[in-house]
Structure formats: structure tokens, C-alpha cells
C-alpha positions as a Markdown table, in Angstrom:
| # | Residue | x | y | z |
|---|---|---|---|---|
| 1 | Met | 79.7 | 31.0 | 6.2 |
| 2 | Ser | 76.1 | 32.3 | 5.8 |
| 3 | Tyr | 73.3 | 31.9 | 8.2 |
| 4 | Leu | 69.7 | 32.9 | 8.6 |
| 5 | Pro | 68.9 | 35.3 | 11.5 |
| 6 | Leu | 66.5 | 34.1 | 14.2 |
| 7 | Val | 63.1 | 35.7 | 13.9 |
| 8 | Ala | 62.5 | 36.8 | 17.5 |
| 9 | Asn | 58.8 | 37.6 | 17.1 |
| 10 | Pro | 57.1 | 35.5 | 14.5 |
| 11 | Arg | 53.7 | 36.9 | 13.5 |
| 12 | Ala | 50.6 | 35.3 | 11.9 |
| 13 | Ser | 49.2 | 37.1 | 8.9 |
| 14 | Glu | 46.4 | 34.6 | 7.9 |
| 15 | Val | 44.8 | 31.5 | 9.3 |
| 16 | Lys | 43.0 | 28.6 | 7.6 |
| 17 | Val | 41.1 | 25.9 | 9.4 |
| 18 | Thr | 40.2 | 22.8 | 7.5 |
| 19 | Ala | 38.3 | 19.7 | 8.7 |
| 20 | Asp | 41.6 | 18.2 | 10.0 |
| 21 | Glu | 44.3 | 20.9 | 10.0 |
| 22 | Leu | 45.2 | 24.3 | 11.4 |
| 23 | Ile | 47.2 | 26.2 | 8.8 |
| 24 | Val | 48.9 | 29.5 | 9.8 |
| 25 | Tyr | 50.6 | 31.8 | 7.3 |
| 26 | Leu | 53.4 | 33.8 | 8.9 |
| 27 | Ala | 54.3 | 37.3 | 7.9 |
| 28 | Asp | 57.9 | 36.2 | 7.1 |
| 29 | Gly | 56.6 | 33.8 | 4.4 |
| 30 | Arg | 56.6 | 30.5 | 6.3 |
| 31 | Thr | 53.5 | 28.3 | 6.6 |
| 32 | Leu | 52.8 | 26.1 | 9.6 |
| 33 | Ser | 50.4 | 23.2 | 9.5 |
| 34 | Val | 49.4 | 21.1 | 12.5 |
| 35 | Pro | 46.7 | 18.4 | 13.0 |
| 36 | Leu | 43.5 | 19.7 | 14.4 |
| 37 | Thr | 43.6 | 16.9 | 16.9 |
| 38 | Trp | 46.2 | 19.1 | 18.7 |
| 39 | Phe | 43.3 | 21.4 | 19.5 |
| 40 | Pro | 40.2 | 19.4 | 20.6 |
| 41 | Arg | 38.0 | 22.4 | 21.0 |
| 42 | Leu | 38.6 | 23.4 | 17.4 |
| 43 | Leu | 38.2 | 19.8 | 16.2 |
| 44 | Glu | 34.8 | 19.5 | 17.9 |
| 45 | Ala | 33.5 | 22.9 | 16.9 |
| 46 | Pro | 31.1 | 23.5 | 14.0 |
| 47 | Glu | 32.7 | 24.7 | 10.8 |
| 48 | Glu | 31.3 | 28.2 | 11.0 |
| 49 | Lys | 32.8 | 28.7 | 14.5 |
| 50 | Arg | 36.2 | 27.4 | 13.4 |
| 51 | Gln | 36.2 | 30.2 | 10.8 |
| 52 | Gly | 35.5 | 32.9 | 13.4 |
| 53 | Trp | 39.2 | 33.6 | 14.4 |
| 54 | Ile | 40.8 | 36.9 | 15.1 |
| 55 | Leu | 44.5 | 37.7 | 15.4 |
| 56 | Leu | 45.8 | 38.8 | 18.8 |
| 57 | Gly | 48.3 | 41.5 | 19.2 |
| 58 | Asp | 50.2 | 42.0 | 16.0 |
| 59 | Gly | 49.6 | 38.4 | 15.0 |
| 60 | Glu | 51.3 | 36.9 | 18.1 |
| 61 | Gly | 48.3 | 34.6 | 18.6 |
| 62 | Ile | 45.0 | 33.5 | 17.3 |
| 63 | His | 41.7 | 33.6 | 19.3 |
| 64 | Trp | 38.3 | 32.0 | 18.6 |
| 65 | Pro | 35.8 | 33.9 | 20.7 |
| 66 | Asp | 32.9 | 31.5 | 20.1 |
| 67 | Ile | 35.0 | 28.5 | 21.0 |
| 68 | Asp | 37.1 | 30.1 | 23.8 |
| 69 | Glu | 40.3 | 28.8 | 22.2 |
| 70 | Asp | 43.7 | 30.6 | 22.0 |
| 71 | Val | 46.8 | 29.5 | 20.1 |
| 72 | Ser | 50.1 | 31.3 | 20.4 |
| 73 | Ile | 52.4 | 31.5 | 17.4 |
| 74 | Pro | 55.6 | 30.8 | 19.4 |
| 75 | Gly | 53.8 | 27.8 | 20.9 |
| 76 | Leu | 53.0 | 26.4 | 17.5 |
| 77 | Leu | 56.7 | 26.9 | 16.5 |
| 78 | Arg | 57.7 | 24.9 | 19.5 |
| 79 | Gly | 55.3 | 22.1 | 18.6 |
| 80 | Glu | 53.0 | 22.6 | 21.6 |
| 81 | Ala | 49.5 | 21.1 | 21.4 |
| 82 | Ala | 46.7 | 22.2 | 23.7 |
| 83 | Pro | 46.9 | 20.7 | 27.2 |
| 84 | Ser | 43.6 | 18.9 | 26.7 |
| 85 | Ala | 45.0 | 17.1 | 23.6 |
| 86 | Leu | 47.8 | 15.7 | 25.7 |
| 87 | Val | 45.3 | 14.1 | 28.1 |
| 88 | Gly | 43.7 | 12.2 | 25.2 |
| 89 | Leu | 47.1 | 10.9 | 24.1 |
| 90 | Leu | 48.0 | 9.6 | 27.6 |
| 91 | Arg | 44.9 | 7.5 | 27.9 |
């Protein structure tokens, strides 16, 4: 029987933000794509500010200084949206 080892510390290597998606390229070759509605601050920010991201740590997270938004890679892999996105879904 073969299996794939669990990647304990997934890392982002590149980020792309479109008008409606956050796309994260991981160092292990995977690509994550989530709707921008999961992150209302990014969704509402102007295009030029969305592109102003920096990787935190060794790619453990993404930070947008001009928007004051942080996204963790483990959180994305768990399917976690920003808490403010959940408030909108509960209305």
C-alpha cells in the first residue's frame, strides 16, 4: 500500500488576487483557490492594494499592510474564511 506523507508546514510561494478569487501557489506544487467573499477586506479593497501582499515567515501566511488583512496557509487548507465573512453569511 502506498500513501502520501502529510505536509506538516505548508508554505506559500506565490499569491494572485483577482476580482473574485484568492489564489495561493504552495511550495509543494499545490494551488489553492478560494472566493474573495471569504475575505471582505480584500474584496472591498482597490485593485492596487490587493496586489500589495507580502509573505509572512517562510510563506506560512500572507499579509496586506495597506488593508490590514492576514491569511494563514493552514487556515486556508482547513477552509477557514475571515470571521467578518461569517457574519455576512449569518444575516
